[in-house]
N, CA, C and O atoms as CSV, one atom per row, in Angstrom:
chain,resi,resn,atom,element,x,y,z
A,1,MET,N,N,-37.939,-88.145,-30.800
A,1,MET,CA,C,-36.603,-88.068,-29.807
A,1,MET,C,C,-35.717,-89.234,-30.457
A,1,MET,O,O,-36.154,-90.346,-30.755
A,2,THR,N,N,-34.733,-88.905,-30.585
A,2,THR,CA,C,-33.741,-90.326,-30.617
A,2,THR,C,C,-33.091,-90.632,-29.423
A,2,THR,O,O,-33.248,-90.076,-28.336
A,3,ASP,N,N,-32.242,-91.689,-29.745
A,3,ASP,CA,C,-31.632,-92.092,-28.866
A,3,ASP,C,C,-30.330,-91.368,-28.227
A,3,ASP,O,O,-29.414,-90.825,-28.844
A,4,PRO,N,N,-30.482,-91.498,-26.893
A,4,PRO,CA,C,-28.832,-90.747,-26.611
A,4,PRO,C,C,-27.833,-90.188,-26.797
A,4,PRO,O,O,-27.287,-89.085,-26.832
A,5,PHE,N,N,-27.634,-91.858,-26.983
A,5,PHE,CA,C,-26.076,-92.352,-27.469
A,5,PHE,C,C,-26.393,-93.323,-28.536
A,5,PHE,O,O,-27.009,-94.294,-28.095
A,6,ILE,N,N,-26.098,-93.367,-30.131
A,6,ILE,CA,C,-26.199,-93.895,-30.788
A,6,ILE,C,C,-25.023,-94.675,-31.440
A,6,ILE,O,O,-24.187,-93.898,-31.901
A,7,THR,N,N,-24.672,-96.188,-31.637
A,7,THR,CA,C,-23.518,-96.733,-32.161
A,7,THR,C,C,-23.885,-97.130,-33.158
A,7,THR,O,O,-24.949,-97.748,-33.135
A,8,LEU,N,N,-23.269,-96.979,-34.300
A,8,LEU,CA,C,-23.139,-97.534,-35.694
A,8,LEU,C,C,-21.848,-98.139,-36.062
A,8,LEU,O,O,-20.803,-97.625,-35.663
A,9,ASP,N,N,-21.849,-99.377,-36.920
A,9,ASP,CA,C,-21.280,-100.009,-36.780
A,9,ASP,C,C,-20.813,-99.993,-38.674
A,9,ASP,O,O,-21.503,-99.939,-39.692
A,10,LEU,N,N,-19.793,-100.045,-38.505
A,10,LEU,CA,C,-19.041,-99.370,-40.055
A,10,LEU,C,C,-18.108,-100.280,-40.700
A,10,LEU,O,O,-17.473,-100.140,-41.745
A,11,HIS,N,N,-18.175,-101.666,-39.499
A,11,HIS,CA,C,-17.048,-102.776,-40.596
A,11,HIS,C,C,-17.414,-103.217,-41.937
A,11,HIS,O,O,-18.449,-103.848,-42.149
A,12,GLY,N,N,-16.762,-102.964,-42.649
A,12,GLY,CA,C,-17.036,-103.502,-43.849
A,12,GLY,C,C,-17.310,-102.426,-45.258
A,12,GLY,O,O,-17.467,-102.594,-46.468
A,13,MET,N,N,-17.261,-101.235,-44.300
A,13,MET,CA,C,-18.023,-100.426,-45.357
A,13,MET,C,C,-17.085,-99.547,-45.905
A,13,MET,O,O,-16.213,-99.134,-45.140
A,14,ARG,N,N,-17.079,-99.075,-47.384
A,14,ARG,CA,C,-16.360,-98.242,-47.904
A,14,ARG,C,C,-16.432,-97.088,-47.733
A,14,ARG,O,O,-17.596,-96.947,-47.360
A,15,GLN,N,N,-15.919,-96.006,-47.750
A,15,GLN,CA,C,-16.345,-94.293,-46.922
A,15,GLN,C,C,-17.312,-94.015,-47.708
A,15,GLN,O,O,-17.947,-93.170,-47.076
A,16,GLU,N,N,-17.877,-94.197,-48.768
A,16,GLU,CA,C,-18.775,-93.605,-49.155
A,16,GLU,C,C,-20.035,-93.972,-48.725
A,16,GLU,O,O,-21.044,-93.299,-48.515
A,17,GLN,N,N,-19.694,-95.727,-48.581
A,17,GLN,CA,C,-21.180,-96.227,-47.827
A,17,GLN,C,C,-21.264,-95.561,-46.571
A,17,GLN,O,O,-22.446,-95.324,-46.321
A,18,ALA,N,N,-20.395,-95.111,-45.568
A,18,ALA,CA,C,-19.997,-94.920,-44.422
A,18,ALA,C,C,-20.557,-93.402,-43.837
A,18,ALA,O,O,-21.185,-92.969,-42.871
A,19,ILE,N,N,-19.925,-92.913,-45.035
A,19,ILE,CA,C,-20.574,-91.301,-45.226
A,19,ILE,C,C,-22.123,-91.191,-45.067
A,19,ILE,O,O,-22.634,-90.381,-44.293
A,20,ARG,N,N,-22.775,-91.975,-45.775
A,20,ARG,CA,C,-24.189,-92.137,-46.086
A,20,ARG,C,C,-24.791,-92.191,-44.999
A,20,ARG,O,O,-25.746,-91.479,-44.692
A,21,VAL,N,N,-24.129,-93.302,-44.113
A,21,VAL,CA,C,-24.811,-93.298,-42.835
A,21,VAL,C,C,-24.401,-92.723,-41.768
A,21,VAL,O,O,-25.287,-92.775,-40.915
A,22,ILE,N,N,-23.415,-92.163,-41.383
A,22,ILE,CA,C,-22.924,-91.148,-40.482
A,22,ILE,C,C,-23.905,-89.820,-41.030
A,22,ILE,O,O,-24.634,-89.305,-40.182
A,23,ASP,N,N,-23.922,-89.371,-42.171
A,23,ASP,CA,C,-24.616,-88.332,-42.581
A,23,ASP,C,C,-26.526,-88.692,-42.541
A,23,ASP,O,O,-27.274,-87.733,-42.732
A,24,ARG,N,N,-26.905,-89.563,-42.382
A,24,ARG,CA,C,-27.936,-90.087,-41.940
A,24,ARG,C,C,-28.316,-89.607,-40.454
A,24,ARG,O,O,-29.072,-88.654,-40.263
A,25,ALA,N,N,-27.877,-90.157,-39.685
A,25,ALA,CA,C,-27.316,-90.224,-38.034
A,25,ALA,C,C,-27.564,-89.020,-37.393
A,25,ALA,O,O,-28.176,-88.796,-36.349
A,26,LEU,N,N,-26.953,-88.216,-38.235
A,26,LEU,CA,C,-26.260,-86.472,-37.873
A,26,LEU,C,C,-27.709,-85.935,-38.193
A,26,LEU,O,O,-28.159,-85.074,-37.436
A,27,LEU,N,N,-28.390,-86.321,-39.131
A,27,LEU,CA,C,-29.910,-85.702,-39.874
A,27,LEU,C,C,-30.589,-85.981,-38.986
A,27,LEU,O,O,-31.389,-85.083,-38.724
A,28,HIS,N,N,-30.669,-86.988,-38.260
A,28,HIS,CA,C,-31.808,-87.317,-37.140
A,28,HIS,C,C,-31.728,-87.288,-36.037
A,28,HIS,O,O,-32.593,-87.669,-35.249
A,29,ALA,N,N,-30.273,-86.658,-35.676
A,29,ALA,CA,C,-29.964,-86.855,-34.229
A,29,ALA,C,C,-30.716,-85.317,-33.886
A,29,ALA,O,O,-30.817,-84.408,-34.710
A,30,ASP,N,N,-31.130,-85.280,-32.692
A,30,ASP,CA,C,-31.961,-83.700,-32.169
A,30,ASP,C,C,-31.348,-83.624,-30.747
A,30,ASP,O,O,-30.539,-84.484,-30.398
A,31,SER,N,N,-31.696,-82.659,-29.953
A,31,SER,CA,C,-31.204,-81.721,-28.773
A,31,SER,C,C,-31.284,-83.330,-27.722
A,31,SER,O,O,-31.078,-83.109,-26.528
A,32,GLY,N,N,-31.480,-84.420,-27.987
A,32,GLY,CA,C,-31.537,-85.421,-26.887
A,32,GLY,C,C,-30.399,-86.253,-27.346
A,32,GLY,O,O,-30.302,-87.416,-26.954
A,33,THR,N,N,-29.501,-85.711,-28.182
A,33,THR,CA,C,-28.693,-87.056,-28.719
A,33,THR,C,C,-27.183,-86.693,-28.164
A,33,THR,O,O,-26.710,-85.682,-28.684
A,34,TYR,N,N,-26.616,-87.143,-27.501
A,34,TYR,CA,C,-25.175,-86.907,-26.755
A,34,TYR,C,C,-24.114,-87.081,-27.663
A,34,TYR,O,O,-23.234,-86.221,-27.624
A,35,GLN,N,N,-23.989,-88.087,-28.548
A,35,GLN,CA,C,-22.969,-88.969,-29.050
A,35,GLN,C,C,-23.091,-89.859,-30.091
A,35,GLN,O,O,-24.165,-90.453,-30.188
A,36,ILE,N,N,-22.471,-90.016,-30.660
A,36,ILE,CA,C,-22.753,-90.728,-31.957
A,36,ILE,C,C,-21.458,-91.916,-32.166
A,36,ILE,O,O,-20.773,-91.695,-33.165
A,37,ARG,N,N,-21.133,-92.897,-31.503
A,37,ARG,CA,C,-20.284,-94.029,-31.627
A,37,ARG,C,C,-20.432,-94.721,-32.738
A,37,ARG,O,O,-21.470,-95.259,-33.123
A,38,LEU,N,N,-19.159,-94.709,-33.381
A,38,LEU,CA,C,-18.763,-95.368,-34.628
A,38,LEU,C,C,-17.428,-95.819,-34.932
A,38,LEU,O,O,-16.332,-95.264,-35.008
A,39,VAL,N,N,-18.028,-97.474,-35.144
A,39,VAL,CA,C,-17.373,-98.633,-34.709
A,39,VAL,C,C,-17.032,-99.259,-36.284
A,39,VAL,O,O,-17.772,-99.890,-37.039
A,40,HIS,N,N,-15.302,-98.725,-36.495
A,40,HIS,CA,C,-14.808,-98.935,-37.818
A,40,HIS,C,C,-13.822,-99.918,-37.815
A,40,HIS,O,O,-13.511,-100.398,-38.905
A,41,GLY,N,N,-13.254,-100.324,-36.776
A,41,GLY,CA,C,-12.542,-101.476,-36.501
A,41,GLY,C,C,-11.007,-100.346,-37.036
A,41,GLY,O,O,-10.918,-99.197,-37.469
A,42,TYR,N,N,-9.920,-101.539,-36.675
A,42,TYR,CA,C,-8.724,-100.906,-37.126
A,42,TYR,C,C,-7.333,-102.162,-37.548
A,42,TYR,O,O,-6.132,-101.987,-37.752
A,43,HIS,N,N,-8.111,-103.288,-37.545
A,43,HIS,CA,C,-7.334,-104.227,-38.267
A,43,HIS,C,C,-7.482,-104.047,-39.733
A,43,HIS,O,O,-6.504,-104.652,-40.174
A,44,GLY,N,N,-8.082,-103.607,-40.653
A,44,GLY,CA,C,-8.126,-103.615,-41.668
A,44,GLY,C,C,-7.668,-102.121,-42.280
A,44,GLY,O,O,-8.160,-101.915,-43.390
A,45,GLY,N,N,-6.899,-101.141,-41.818
A,45,GLY,CA,C,-6.507,-99.930,-41.835
A,45,GLY,C,C,-7.235,-99.020,-41.138
A,45,GLY,O,O,-8.248,-99.365,-40.530
A,46,ASP,N,N,-6.601,-97.202,-41.160
A,46,ASP,CA,C,-7.241,-96.793,-40.857
A,46,ASP,C,C,-8.032,-95.579,-41.395
A,46,ASP,O,O,-8.384,-94.594,-40.746
A,47,SER,N,N,-8.305,-95.906,-43.065
A,47,SER,CA,C,-9.115,-94.817,-43.726
A,47,SER,C,C,-10.449,-94.622,-43.284
A,47,SER,O,O,-10.941,-93.510,-43.481
A,48,LEU,N,N,-11.005,-95.342,-42.821
A,48,LEU,CA,C,-12.932,-94.866,-41.981
A,48,LEU,C,C,-12.020,-93.688,-40.909
A,48,LEU,O,O,-12.124,-92.507,-41.240
A,49,LYS,N,N,-11.230,-93.983,-39.771
A,49,LYS,CA,C,-11.242,-93.079,-38.911
A,49,LYS,C,C,-10.146,-92.162,-39.159
A,49,LYS,O,O,-9.830,-91.338,-38.301
A,50,THR,N,N,-9.548,-92.243,-40.262
A,50,THR,CA,C,-8.900,-90.670,-41.010
A,50,THR,C,C,-10.221,-89.908,-41.818
A,50,THR,O,O,-10.313,-88.696,-41.627
A,51,MET,N,N,-11.224,-90.543,-42.691
A,51,MET,CA,C,-11.926,-89.858,-43.145
A,51,MET,C,C,-12.766,-89.218,-42.252
A,51,MET,O,O,-12.972,-88.010,-42.366
A,52,ILE,N,N,-13.448,-90.102,-41.081
A,52,ILE,CA,C,-13.989,-89.574,-39.922
A,52,ILE,C,C,-13.886,-88.246,-39.421
A,52,ILE,O,O,-14.831,-87.460,-39.351
A,53,GLY,N,N,-12.488,-87.973,-39.007
A,53,GLY,CA,C,-11.695,-86.915,-38.548
A,53,GLY,C,C,-11.632,-85.753,-38.806
A,53,GLY,O,O,-11.655,-84.795,-38.033
A,54,TYR,N,N,-11.490,-85.795,-40.678
A,54,TYR,CA,C,-11.241,-84.648,-41.614
A,54,TYR,C,C,-12.365,-84.607,-42.014
A,54,TYR,O,O,-12.480,-83.447,-42.411
A,55,ARG,N,N,-13.661,-85.315,-42.243
A,55,ARG,CA,C,-14.743,-84.736,-42.364
A,55,ARG,C,C,-15.864,-84.364,-41.941
A,55,ARG,O,O,-16.809,-83.814,-42.506
A,56,TYR,N,N,-15.639,-84.817,-40.553
A,56,TYR,CA,C,-16.614,-84.411,-39.461
A,56,TYR,C,C,-16.205,-83.185,-38.575
A,56,TYR,O,O,-16.948,-82.451,-37.922
A,57,ARG,N,N,-14.741,-83.139,-38.720
A,57,ARG,CA,C,-14.495,-81.829,-37.766
A,57,ARG,C,C,-15.222,-80.313,-37.669
A,57,ARG,O,O,-15.240,-79.672,-36.617
A,58,ASN,N,N,-15.706,-79.928,-38.688
A,58,ASN,CA,C,-16.355,-78.717,-39.297
A,58,ASN,C,C,-17.427,-78.886,-38.724
A,58,ASN,O,O,-17.705,-77.935,-37.994
A,59,HIS,N,N,-18.390,-79.936,-38.734
A,59,HIS,CA,C,-19.670,-80.469,-38.863
A,59,HIS,C,C,-20.482,-79.595,-38.086
A,59,HIS,O,O,-20.219,-79.815,-36.903
A,60,PRO,N,N,-21.399,-78.653,-38.204
A,60,PRO,CA,C,-22.326,-77.972,-37.415
A,60,PRO,C,C,-22.841,-78.408,-36.071
A,60,PRO,O,O,-23.187,-77.768,-35.078
A,61,LYS,N,N,-22.781,-79.868,-36.381
A,61,LYS,CA,C,-23.756,-80.802,-35.030
A,61,LYS,C,C,-22.373,-81.207,-34.226
A,61,LYS,O,O,-22.588,-80.987,-33.034
A,62,VAL,N,N,-21.134,-81.677,-34.403
A,62,VAL,CA,C,-20.358,-82.066,-34.089
A,62,VAL,C,C,-19.359,-81.400,-33.009
A,62,VAL,O,O,-18.240,-81.138,-33.449
A,63,LYS,N,N,-19.600,-81.102,-31.708
A,63,LYS,CA,C,-19.034,-80.212,-30.973
A,63,LYS,C,C,-17.395,-80.762,-30.749
A,63,LYS,O,O,-16.518,-79.903,-30.659
A,64,GLN,N,N,-17.014,-82.289,-30.661
A,64,GLN,CA,C,-15.847,-82.690,-30.182
A,64,GLN,C,C,-16.001,-84.047,-31.365
A,64,GLN,O,O,-16.970,-84.465,-31.998
A,65,ILE,N,N,-14.712,-84.428,-31.309
A,65,ILE,CA,C,-14.409,-86.166,-31.682
A,65,ILE,C,C,-13.025,-86.451,-31.374
A,65,ILE,O,O,-11.906,-86.122,-31.766
A,66,VAL,N,N,-13.720,-87.415,-30.260
A,66,VAL,CA,C,-12.563,-88.356,-29.580
A,66,VAL,C,C,-12.491,-89.652,-29.640
A,66,VAL,O,O,-13.386,-90.298,-30.186
A,67,ARG,N,N,-11.404,-90.235,-29.083
A,67,ARG,CA,C,-11.313,-91.879,-29.238
A,67,ARG,C,C,-12.296,-92.268,-28.499
A,67,ARG,O,O,-12.900,-91.731,-27.571
A,68,GLY,N,N,-12.417,-93.600,-29.197
A,68,GLY,CA,C,-13.604,-94.552,-28.291
A,68,GLY,C,C,-12.656,-95.290,-27.089
A,68,GLY,O,O,-11.570,-94.850,-26.710
A,69,ASP,N,N,-13.174,-96.244,-26.692
A,69,ASP,CA,C,-12.783,-96.864,-25.589
A,69,ASP,C,C,-11.493,-98.026,-26.420
A,69,ASP,O,O,-10.666,-98.538,-25.665
A,70,ASN,N,N,-11.437,-98.294,-27.648
A,70,ASN,CA,C,-10.672,-98.945,-28.520
A,70,ASN,C,C,-10.382,-98.287,-29.614
A,70,ASN,O,O,-11.138,-97.442,-30.095
A,71,PRO,N,N,-8.872,-98.727,-30.279
A,71,PRO,CA,C,-8.322,-97.605,-31.586
A,71,PRO,C,C,-9.691,-98.096,-32.755
A,71,PRO,O,O,-9.973,-97.459,-33.770
A,72,GLY,N,N,-10.263,-99.131,-32.374
A,72,GLY,CA,C,-11.183,-99.033,-33.673
A,72,GLY,C,C,-12.728,-98.203,-33.872
A,72,GLY,O,O,-13.427,-98.140,-34.883
A,73,VAL,N,N,-12.997,-97.499,-32.253
A,73,VAL,CA,C,-14.051,-96.636,-31.996
A,73,VAL,C,C,-13.360,-95.267,-31.950
A,73,VAL,O,O,-12.306,-95.017,-31.365
A,74,THR,N,N,-14.218,-94.310,-32.755
A,74,THR,CA,C,-14.380,-92.871,-32.903
A,74,THR,C,C,-16.039,-92.754,-32.368
A,74,THR,O,O,-17.079,-93.408,-32.439
A,75,VAL,N,N,-15.493,-91.362,-31.747
A,75,VAL,CA,C,-17.201,-90.724,-30.856
A,75,VAL,C,C,-16.895,-89.214,-31.492
A,75,VAL,O,O,-15.973,-88.410,-31.353
A,76,LEU,N,N,-18.278,-89.234,-32.349
A,76,LEU,CA,C,-18.644,-88.013,-32.392
A,76,LEU,C,C,-19.331,-87.335,-30.831
A,76,LEU,O,O,-20.017,-88.046,-30.096
A,77,VAL,N,N,-19.079,-86.184,-30.570
A,77,VAL,CA,C,-19.864,-85.349,-29.259
A,77,VAL,C,C,-20.548,-84.481,-29.852
A,77,VAL,O,O,-20.093,-83.528,-30.486
A,78,LEU,N,N,-21.766,-84.769,-29.676
A,78,LEU,CA,C,-22.932,-83.557,-30.021
A,78,LEU,C,C,-23.382,-82.690,-28.720
A,78,LEU,O,O,-23.731,-81.517,-28.854
A,79,LYS,N,N,-23.358,-83.273,-27.580
A,79,LYS,CA,C,-23.570,-82.103,-26.455
A,79,LYS,C,C,-22.993,-82.836,-25.498
A,79,LYS,O,O,-23.016,-84.066,-25.516
A,80,ALA,N,N,-22.450,-82.165,-24.616
A,80,ALA,CA,C,-21.687,-82.414,-23.381
A,80,ALA,C,C,-22.883,-83.132,-22.270
A,80,ALA,O,O,-24.015,-82.689,-22.069
A,81,LEU,N,N,-22.362,-84.155,-21.741
A,81,LEU,CA,C,-22.797,-84.314,-20.709
A,81,LEU,C,C,-23.159,-83.729,-19.530
A,81,LEU,O,O,-24.206,-83.972,-18.928
A,82,TYR,N,N,-22.413,-83.052,-19.230
A,82,TYR,CA,C,-22.386,-82.224,-17.814
A,82,TYR,C,C,-22.656,-80.391,-18.161
A,82,TYR,O,O,-22.672,-79.583,-17.232
């Protein structure tokens, strides 16, 4: 069983690197995983944030994409909490 809440730090990664890290987390996420919190930052631009929204909006495991607790975080919701 994987962690129910996964956090990935994507700071300093290029889009291709971030995709590999996110895809690996999604591959290993099981029915006990609720969310993957992606920390991409925002001072260096929004290319990772934009890529995440575009690439994962139709992923079969991703039910919803929401903003995190600050502009540098995006959350992939895999399963509703309630």
